[in-house]
N, CA, C and O atoms as a CHARMM CRD file, in Angstrom:
* protein
*
  276
    1    1 MET  N     54.12400  -8.36300   6.15500 PROA 1      0.00000
    2    1 MET  CA    53.96600  -7.97700   6.95600 PROA 1      0.00000
    3    1 MET  C     54.56300  -7.88500   8.34400 PROA 1      0.00000
    4    1 MET  O     55.25700  -8.89800   8.43400 PROA 1      0.00000
    5    2 LYS  N     54.64900  -7.26800   9.36600 PROA 2      0.00000
    6    2 LYS  CA    55.00700  -7.41700  10.53000 PROA 2      0.00000
    7    2 LYS  C     54.00200  -7.52500  11.78000 PROA 2      0.00000
    8    2 LYS  O     53.13600  -6.79300  12.25900 PROA 2      0.00000
    9    3 ARG  N     54.63500  -9.02900  12.13600 PROA 3      0.00000
   10    3 ARG  CA    53.84200  -9.35200  13.14000 PROA 3      0.00000
   11    3 ARG  C     53.54300  -8.70600  14.56300 PROA 3      0.00000
   12    3 ARG  O     54.49000  -8.30000  15.23600 PROA 3      0.00000
   13    4 LEU  N     52.41000  -8.62000  14.96600 PROA 4      0.00000
   14    4 LEU  CA    52.00600  -7.98100  16.24500 PROA 4      0.00000
   15    4 LEU  C     52.34600  -8.69900  17.79200 PROA 4      0.00000
   16    4 LEU  O     52.00500  -9.61700  18.53800 PROA 4      0.00000
   17    5 LYS  N     53.09900  -7.77100  17.68500 PROA 5      0.00000
   18    5 LYS  CA    53.49000  -8.99300  19.59100 PROA 5      0.00000
   19    5 LYS  C     51.90900  -8.40100  20.22800 PROA 5      0.00000
   20    5 LYS  O     51.21500  -7.40700  20.01100 PROA 5      0.00000
   21    6 LYS  N     51.78800  -9.80600  21.25900 PROA 6      0.00000
   22    6 LYS  CA    50.49500  -9.89100  22.20300 PROA 6      0.00000
   23    6 LYS  C     49.86300  -8.42400  22.79100 PROA 6      0.00000
   24    6 LYS  O     50.27700  -8.04700  23.88700 PROA 6      0.00000
   25    7 ASN  N     49.19400  -7.86900  22.30600 PROA 7      0.00000
   26    7 ASN  CA    48.24700  -6.29000  23.32600 PROA 7      0.00000
   27    7 ASN  C     49.55400  -5.43700  22.74900 PROA 7      0.00000
   28    7 ASN  O     49.35200  -4.27000  23.08600 PROA 7      0.00000
   29    8 GLU  N     50.31400  -5.49200  22.31000 PROA 8      0.00000
   30    8 GLU  CA    50.81100  -3.81200  21.57400 PROA 8      0.00000
   31    8 GLU  C     50.71800  -3.51300  20.26800 PROA 8      0.00000
   32    8 GLU  O     51.62900  -3.90000  19.53600 PROA 8      0.00000
   33    9 PRO  N     49.49800  -2.69500  19.65300 PROA 9      0.00000
   34    9 PRO  CA    49.16400  -2.13500  18.70400 PROA 9      0.00000
   35    9 PRO  C     50.02700  -1.31900  17.75500 PROA 9      0.00000
   36    9 PRO  O     50.67500  -0.32700  18.08800 PROA 9      0.00000
   37   10 THR  N     49.96900  -1.81400  16.60900 PROA 10     0.00000
   38   10 THR  CA    50.87300  -0.49900  16.32000 PROA 10     0.00000
   39   10 THR  C     49.97800   0.30800  15.65500 PROA 10     0.00000
   40   10 THR  O     48.89800  -0.09700  15.22600 PROA 10     0.00000
   41   11 PHE  N     50.42300   1.53100  15.54400 PROA 11     0.00000
   42   11 PHE  CA    49.50200   3.05700  15.36400 PROA 11     0.00000
   43   11 PHE  C     50.47400   3.61400  13.54200 PROA 11     0.00000
   44   11 PHE  O     51.60700   3.27900  13.19600 PROA 11     0.00000
   45   12 LEU  N     49.53500   4.44700  12.82200 PROA 12     0.00000
   46   12 LEU  CA    49.64800   3.99000  12.30100 PROA 12     0.00000
   47   12 LEU  C     49.64400   6.26100  12.24400 PROA 12     0.00000
   48   12 LEU  O     49.05500   6.94000  13.08500 PROA 12     0.00000
   49   13 PHE  N     50.44300   6.83500  11.06200 PROA 13     0.00000
   50   13 PHE  CA    50.49000   8.31000  11.00600 PROA 13     0.00000
   51   13 PHE  C     50.39100   8.70800  10.72800 PROA 13     0.00000
   52   13 PHE  O     51.10700   8.47100   9.75400 PROA 13     0.00000
   53   14 ASP  N     49.58300  10.24700  10.38700 PROA 14     0.00000
   54   14 ASP  CA    49.18700  10.89500   8.53700 PROA 14     0.00000
   55   14 ASP  C     50.50000  11.27000   8.41400 PROA 14     0.00000
   56   14 ASP  O     51.60000  10.91300   8.83600 PROA 14     0.00000
   57   15 GLU  N     49.82100  12.47100   7.38600 PROA 15     0.00000
   58   15 GLU  CA    52.11200  12.64400   6.83000 PROA 15     0.00000
   59   15 GLU  C     52.17700  14.33800   7.72700 PROA 15     0.00000
   60   15 GLU  O     53.00200  15.20000   7.42500 PROA 15     0.00000
   61   16 ASP  N     51.17100  14.50000   8.78200 PROA 16     0.00000
   62   16 ASP  CA    51.71800  15.75400   9.33500 PROA 16     0.00000
   63   16 ASP  C     52.35600  14.77400  10.76200 PROA 16     0.00000
   64   16 ASP  O     52.64700  15.36300  11.80300 PROA 16     0.00000
   65   17 GLY  N     52.49300  13.47700  10.65500 PROA 17     0.00000
   66   17 GLY  CA    53.16600  13.01800  11.99200 PROA 17     0.00000
   67   17 GLY  C     52.13800  12.87300  13.47700 PROA 17     0.00000
   68   17 GLY  O     52.53300  12.91900  14.64200 PROA 17     0.00000
   69   18 LYS  N     50.27300  12.62800  12.82000 PROA 18     0.00000
   70   18 LYS  CA    49.48100  12.67000  14.54800 PROA 18     0.00000
   71   18 LYS  C     49.29200  11.50900  13.93400 PROA 18     0.00000
   72   18 LYS  O     49.23000  11.07100  12.78500 PROA 18     0.00000
   73   19 LYS  N     49.21200  11.11000  15.11400 PROA 19     0.00000
   74   19 LYS  CA    48.36200   9.65600  14.61800 PROA 19     0.00000
   75   19 LYS  C     46.39300   9.14300  13.89300 PROA 19     0.00000
   76   19 LYS  O     45.26100   9.60000  14.05100 PROA 19     0.00000
   77   20 SER  N     46.80800   8.37800  13.37800 PROA 20     0.00000
   78   20 SER  CA    45.46200   8.82200  12.66400 PROA 20     0.00000
   79   20 SER  C     45.15700   6.67800  12.59700 PROA 20     0.00000
   80   20 SER  O     44.11400   6.44400  11.98600 PROA 20     0.00000
   81   21 GLY  N     45.55800   5.94600  12.87600 PROA 21     0.00000
   82   21 GLY  CA    45.05300   4.83500  12.97900 PROA 21     0.00000
   83   21 GLY  C     45.23200   3.66900  13.85100 PROA 21     0.00000
   84   21 GLY  O     45.83800   3.94000  14.88800 PROA 21     0.00000
   85   22 VAL  N     44.90900   2.57200  13.73000 PROA 22     0.00000
   86   22 VAL  CA    45.75500   1.68600  14.99400 PROA 22     0.00000
   87   22 VAL  C     45.57600   0.10800  13.96300 PROA 22     0.00000
   88   22 VAL  O     44.55500  -0.20800  13.35200 PROA 22     0.00000
   89   23 LEU  N     46.81200  -0.64400  14.01600 PROA 23     0.00000
   90   23 LEU  CA    46.38300  -2.08500  13.95300 PROA 23     0.00000
   91   23 LEU  C     46.16700  -2.79100  15.00700 PROA 23     0.00000
   92   23 LEU  O     46.90000  -2.35100  15.89300 PROA 23     0.00000
   93   24 LEU  N     45.40000  -3.86100  15.47100 PROA 24     0.00000
   94   24 LEU  CA    45.61300  -4.11000  16.33400 PROA 24     0.00000
   95   24 LEU  C     45.31200  -5.87400  15.93900 PROA 24     0.00000
   96   24 LEU  O     44.76300  -6.05300  14.85200 PROA 24     0.00000
   97   25 LYS  N     45.67900  -7.25900  16.85000 PROA 25     0.00000
   98   25 LYS  CA    45.32400  -8.53400  16.46500 PROA 25     0.00000
   99   25 LYS  C     43.74800  -8.63600  16.41800 PROA 25     0.00000
  100   25 LYS  O     43.00300  -8.15200  17.27100 PROA 25     0.00000
  101   26 ILE  N     43.42200  -9.21100  15.50100 PROA 26     0.00000
  102   26 ILE  CA    41.88800  -9.59200  15.84700 PROA 26     0.00000
  103   26 ILE  C     41.29200  -9.98600  16.51300 PROA 26     0.00000
  104   26 ILE  O     40.10500  -9.67400  16.61300 PROA 26     0.00000
  105   27 ALA  N     41.98300 -10.98700  17.36700 PROA 27     0.00000
  106   27 ALA  CA    41.69800 -11.51500  18.88800 PROA 27     0.00000
  107   27 ALA  C     41.49700 -10.43700  19.70400 PROA 27     0.00000
  108   27 ALA  O     40.68500 -10.55400  20.62200 PROA 27     0.00000
  109   28 ASP  N     42.11800  -9.35100  19.53400 PROA 28     0.00000
  110   28 ASP  CA    42.97300  -8.32200  20.84200 PROA 28     0.00000
  111   28 ASP  C     41.37300  -7.53400  20.41300 PROA 28     0.00000
  112   28 ASP  O     40.59400  -7.69800  21.35200 PROA 28     0.00000
  113   29 PHE  N     40.80700  -6.83600  19.38200 PROA 29     0.00000
  114   29 PHE  CA    39.67500  -6.01700  18.61400 PROA 29     0.00000
  115   29 PHE  C     38.21100  -6.50700  19.19900 PROA 29     0.00000
  116   29 PHE  O     37.43000  -5.78300  19.81700 PROA 29     0.00000
  117   30 GLU  N     37.95100  -8.34500  18.76100 PROA 30     0.00000
  118   30 GLU  CA    36.99200  -9.20400  19.51900 PROA 30     0.00000
  119   30 GLU  C     37.06400  -9.20300  20.72900 PROA 30     0.00000
  120   30 GLU  O     36.05000  -9.25900  21.42600 PROA 30     0.00000
  121   31 LYS  N     38.42200  -9.13100  21.28300 PROA 31     0.00000
  122   31 LYS  CA    37.95300  -8.67000  22.80600 PROA 31     0.00000
  123   31 LYS  C     37.09600  -7.61300  23.43100 PROA 31     0.00000
  124   31 LYS  O     36.08600  -7.63800  24.13400 PROA 31     0.00000
  125   32 MET  N     38.29100  -6.14600  22.64000 PROA 32     0.00000
  126   32 MET  CA    37.88500  -4.66500  23.20200 PROA 32     0.00000
  127   32 MET  C     36.01700  -4.91200  22.83600 PROA 32     0.00000
  128   32 MET  O     35.11300  -4.75500  23.65700 PROA 32     0.00000
  129   33 ILE  N     35.87600  -5.29700  21.49100 PROA 33     0.00000
  130   33 ILE  CA    34.25100  -5.30200  21.54300 PROA 33     0.00000
  131   33 ILE  C     33.43700  -5.81700  22.47700 PROA 33     0.00000
  132   33 ILE  O     32.38600  -5.28600  22.83800 PROA 33     0.00000
  133   34 ASP  N     33.87700  -6.83300  22.88700 PROA 34     0.00000
  134   34 ASP  CA    33.26400  -7.81700  23.36500 PROA 34     0.00000
  135   34 ASP  C     33.06300  -7.16000  25.15200 PROA 34     0.00000
  136   34 ASP  O     31.92700  -7.23400  25.62100 PROA 34     0.00000
  137   35 GLY  N     33.95800  -6.68100  25.85400 PROA 35     0.00000
  138   35 GLY  CA    33.60700  -5.62400  26.60300 PROA 35     0.00000
  139   35 GLY  C     33.21800  -4.43900  26.17100 PROA 35     0.00000
  140   35 GLY  O     32.75600  -3.95200  27.20300 PROA 35     0.00000
  141   36 LEU  N     33.10800  -3.74500  25.44300 PROA 36     0.00000
  142   36 LEU  CA    32.24700  -2.32300  25.05500 PROA 36     0.00000
  143   36 LEU  C     30.21100  -2.93800  24.54400 PROA 36     0.00000
  144   36 LEU  O     29.10800  -2.53300  24.17600 PROA 36     0.00000
  145   37 GLU  N     30.82100  -3.85300  24.83400 PROA 37     0.00000
  146   37 GLU  CA    28.86800  -4.39300  24.08700 PROA 37     0.00000
  147   37 GLU  C     28.46700  -5.12100  26.23000 PROA 37     0.00000
  148   37 GLU  O     27.47200  -4.87000  26.91100 PROA 37     0.00000
  149   38 ASP  N     29.48100  -5.82500  26.54600 PROA 38     0.00000
  150   38 ASP  CA    29.42800  -5.70100  27.68000 PROA 38     0.00000
  151   38 ASP  C     28.74100  -4.60600  28.95100 PROA 38     0.00000
  152   38 ASP  O     27.83600  -4.82000  29.75700 PROA 38     0.00000
  153   39 TYR  N     29.70800  -3.22100  28.69600 PROA 39     0.00000
  154   39 TYR  CA    29.48400  -2.79500  29.49100 PROA 39     0.00000
  155   39 TYR  C     28.34500  -1.60100  29.64200 PROA 39     0.00000
  156   39 TYR  O     27.90600  -0.98500  30.61300 PROA 39     0.00000
  157   40 GLU  N     27.91300  -1.54600  27.36100 PROA 40     0.00000
  158   40 GLU  CA    26.19700  -0.84300  27.54000 PROA 40     0.00000
  159   40 GLU  C     25.31100  -1.99200  28.10500 PROA 40     0.00000
  160   40 GLU  O     24.37400  -1.72700  28.85900 PROA 40     0.00000
  161   41 ASP  N     25.68200  -3.57900  27.65200 PROA 41     0.00000
  162   41 ASP  CA    24.56000  -3.49800  28.76700 PROA 41     0.00000
  163   41 ASP  C     24.71700  -3.31900  30.01400 PROA 41     0.00000
  164   41 ASP  O     23.64400  -2.97700  30.51000 PROA 41     0.00000
  165   42 TYR  N     25.56400  -3.38900  30.78500 PROA 42     0.00000
  166   42 TYR  CA    25.56200  -2.95000  32.48400 PROA 42     0.00000
  167   42 TYR  C     25.26600  -1.45200  32.29400 PROA 42     0.00000
  168   42 TYR  O     24.37900  -1.13600  33.08600 PROA 42     0.00000
  169   43 LYS  N     25.63400  -0.50200  31.61400 PROA 43     0.00000
  170   43 LYS  CA    25.16000   0.56900  32.07300 PROA 43     0.00000
  171   43 LYS  C     23.34500   0.41200  32.12400 PROA 43     0.00000
  172   43 LYS  O     22.74400   0.96200  33.04700 PROA 43     0.00000
  173   44 ALA  N     22.44000  -0.52100  30.86400 PROA 44     0.00000
  174   44 ALA  CA    21.71700  -0.70300  30.49600 PROA 44     0.00000
  175   44 ALA  C     20.72000  -0.89600  31.59400 PROA 44     0.00000
  176   44 ALA  O     19.57300  -0.56300  31.89300 PROA 44     0.00000
  177   45 ILE  N     21.41500  -1.38100  31.90500 PROA 45     0.00000
  178   45 ILE  CA    20.68600  -2.74800  33.22400 PROA 45     0.00000
  179   45 ILE  C     20.46100  -1.65100  34.28500 PROA 45     0.00000
  180   45 ILE  O     19.32200  -1.21500  34.45200 PROA 45     0.00000
  181   46 LYS  N     22.10100  -0.92000  35.42600 PROA 46     0.00000
  182   46 LYS  CA    21.50300  -0.10000  35.69700 PROA 46     0.00000
  183   46 LYS  C     20.76300   1.02400  36.07400 PROA 46     0.00000
  184   46 LYS  O     20.13000   1.28500  37.09700 PROA 46     0.00000
  185   47 LYS  N     20.99300   1.69600  34.93500 PROA 47     0.00000
  186   47 LYS  CA    19.81800   2.55000  34.44900 PROA 47     0.00000
  187   47 LYS  C     18.14000   2.32800  34.93800 PROA 47     0.00000
  188   47 LYS  O     17.38000   3.12600  35.48600 PROA 47     0.00000
  189   48 HSD  N     17.96500   1.20000  34.58600 PROA 48     0.00000
  190   48 HSD  CA    17.25600   0.25000  34.29200 PROA 48     0.00000
  191   48 HSD  C     16.83400  -0.01800  36.14600 PROA 48     0.00000
  192   48 HSD  O     15.71400   0.36700  36.48400 PROA 48     0.00000
  193   49 SER  N     17.51000  -0.49300  36.95600 PROA 49     0.00000
  194   49 SER  CA    17.23400  -0.82100  37.88800 PROA 49     0.00000
  195   49 SER  C     17.19200   0.92200  39.53100 PROA 49     0.00000
  196   49 SER  O     16.82900   1.06500  40.69900 PROA 49     0.00000
  197   50 GLU  N     17.90700   1.83800  38.28100 PROA 50     0.00000
  198   50 GLU  CA    17.75900   3.06000  39.01500 PROA 50     0.00000
  199   50 GLU  C     16.79000   3.77800  39.35700 PROA 50     0.00000
  200   50 GLU  O     16.73700   4.72800  40.13800 PROA 50     0.00000
  201   51 SER  N     15.32900   2.84000  38.17900 PROA 51     0.00000
  202   51 SER  CA    14.18900   4.20300  37.61100 PROA 51     0.00000
  203   51 SER  C     13.38900   3.52500  38.41000 PROA 51     0.00000
  204   51 SER  O     12.22400   3.43800  38.02200 PROA 51     0.00000
  205   52 LYS  N     13.76400   2.83100  39.77900 PROA 52     0.00000
  206   52 LYS  CA    12.24100   2.52500  41.12500 PROA 52     0.00000
  207   52 LYS  C     11.57500   2.46000  40.10000 PROA 52     0.00000
  208   52 LYS  O     12.00900   3.11500  39.15300 PROA 52     0.00000
  209   53 GLY  N     10.27500   1.65200  39.89000 PROA 53     0.00000
  210   53 GLY  CA     8.98700   1.16400  39.34400 PROA 53     0.00000
  211   53 GLY  C      8.85700   2.34900  38.12500 PROA 53     0.00000
  212   53 GLY  O      7.65900   2.55700  37.93600 PROA 53     0.00000
  213   54 LYS  N      9.77100   3.25500  37.17200 PROA 54     0.00000
  214   54 LYS  CA     9.37800   4.56300  36.41700 PROA 54     0.00000
  215   54 LYS  C      8.59500   3.19800  35.31500 PROA 54     0.00000
  216   54 LYS  O      7.50700   3.34900  34.76100 PROA 54     0.00000
  217   55 TYR  N      9.52700   1.82000  35.19500 PROA 55     0.00000
  218   55 TYR  CA     9.47800   0.92000  34.27400 PROA 55     0.00000
  219   55 TYR  C      8.92200  -0.18400  34.66700 PROA 55     0.00000
  220   55 TYR  O      9.08500  -0.55700  35.82900 PROA 55     0.00000
  221   56 LYS  N      8.28200  -0.79900  33.91300 PROA 56     0.00000
  222   56 LYS  CA     7.62400  -2.17400  34.06400 PROA 56     0.00000
  223   56 LYS  C      8.17900  -2.98700  33.68300 PROA 56     0.00000
  224   56 LYS  O      8.75200  -2.73800  32.62200 PROA 56     0.00000
  225   57 THR  N      8.34900  -4.26000  34.19700 PROA 57     0.00000
  226   57 THR  CA     9.20700  -5.55000  33.71800 PROA 57     0.00000
  227   57 THR  C      8.32600  -6.82500  33.09100 PROA 57     0.00000
  228   57 THR  O      7.64500  -7.59500  33.76900 PROA 57     0.00000
  229   58 TYR  N      8.42000  -6.85100  32.29600 PROA 58     0.00000
  230   58 TYR  CA     7.62300  -7.90700  31.52800 PROA 58     0.00000
  231   58 TYR  C      8.05600  -8.95000  31.25000 PROA 58     0.00000
  232   58 TYR  O      9.09200  -8.66400  30.64900 PROA 58     0.00000
  233   59 THR  N      7.92600 -10.59400  31.28800 PROA 59     0.00000
  234   59 THR  CA     8.28900 -11.78600  31.02800 PROA 59     0.00000
  235   59 THR  C      8.11600 -12.07400  29.70600 PROA 59     0.00000
  236   59 THR  O      7.18700 -11.57000  29.07300 PROA 59     0.00000
  237   60 LEU  N      9.12800 -13.04200  29.07200 PROA 60     0.00000
  238   60 LEU  CA     9.19400 -13.50200  28.25000 PROA 60     0.00000
  239   60 LEU  C      8.01400 -13.96700  27.92700 PROA 60     0.00000
  240   60 LEU  O      7.63700 -13.51400  26.84700 PROA 60     0.00000
  241   61 GLU  N      7.34400 -14.62200  28.38000 PROA 61     0.00000
  242   61 GLU  CA     5.57100 -14.82800  28.09100 PROA 61     0.00000
  243   61 GLU  C      5.27900 -13.98700  28.15400 PROA 61     0.00000
  244   61 GLU  O      4.96100 -13.94700  26.96600 PROA 61     0.00000
  245   62 GLU  N      4.93300 -12.71800  28.61700 PROA 62     0.00000
  246   62 GLU  CA     3.90900 -11.95300  28.61000 PROA 62     0.00000
  247   62 GLU  C      4.30700 -11.31900  27.00600 PROA 62     0.00000
  248   62 GLU  O      3.50300 -11.54300  26.10100 PROA 62     0.00000
  249   63 VAL  N      5.55400 -10.53900  26.71700 PROA 63     0.00000
  250   63 VAL  CA     5.91600  -9.74900  25.55100 PROA 63     0.00000
  251   63 VAL  C      5.18600 -11.36400  24.44000 PROA 63     0.00000
  252   63 VAL  O      4.29800 -11.22000  23.60100 PROA 63     0.00000
  253   64 MET  N      5.71500 -12.44400  24.69700 PROA 64     0.00000
  254   64 MET  CA     5.60600 -13.12800  23.03900 PROA 64     0.00000
  255   64 MET  C      3.81700 -12.99000  22.94300 PROA 64     0.00000
  256   64 MET  O      3.24700 -12.64600  21.90700 PROA 64     0.00000
  257   65 ALA  N      3.08600 -13.33900  24.26200 PROA 65     0.00000
  258   65 ALA  CA     1.63500 -13.51900  24.22500 PROA 65     0.00000
  259   65 ALA  C      1.27600 -11.75100  23.04000 PROA 65     0.00000
  260   65 ALA  O      0.85900 -11.55800  21.89900 PROA 65     0.00000
  261   66 ASP  N      1.64100 -11.06800  23.92700 PROA 66     0.00000
  262   66 ASP  CA     1.54300  -9.33100  23.13900 PROA 66     0.00000
  263   66 ASP  C      1.85700  -9.61100  22.08500 PROA 66     0.00000
  264   66 ASP  O      1.10500  -9.11800  21.24500 PROA 66     0.00000
  265   67 LEU  N      2.68200 -10.22100  21.67000 PROA 67     0.00000
  266   67 LEU  CA     3.00000 -10.53600  20.19800 PROA 67     0.00000
  267   67 LEU  C      2.26900 -10.73900  19.29500 PROA 67     0.00000
  268   67 LEU  O      2.24100 -10.33700  18.13100 PROA 67     0.00000
  269   68 TYR  N      1.44000 -11.62700  20.08500 PROA 68     0.00000
  270   68 TYR  CA     1.50600 -12.59900  18.75800 PROA 68     0.00000
  271   68 TYR  C     -0.34300 -13.51400  19.28000 PROA 68     0.00000
  272   68 TYR  O     -0.80900 -14.60900  18.96100 PROA 68     0.00000
  273   69 GLU  N     -0.82900 -12.50900  20.06700 PROA 69     0.00000
  274   69 GLU  CA    -2.49100 -12.27900  19.80600 PROA 69     0.00000
  275   69 GLU  C     -3.45700 -11.93500  18.63700 PROA 69     0.00000
  276   69 GLU  O     -4.66800 -11.84800  18.84300 PROA 69     0.00000
């Protein structure tokens, strides 16, 4: 198998010559997934902070007490 150069994905093509897939190093794929997860967290925090009192915030202790009462 051909070695992939750093940050150079290898594109896969279908019979019509259209891109149909991509090969990435596992480390690059995991880094991409981590970045997407961080971005999702950022969006959730931003949405929550923009709600200004629309939602109540609970401490971990409050949640645990409510779950195990």
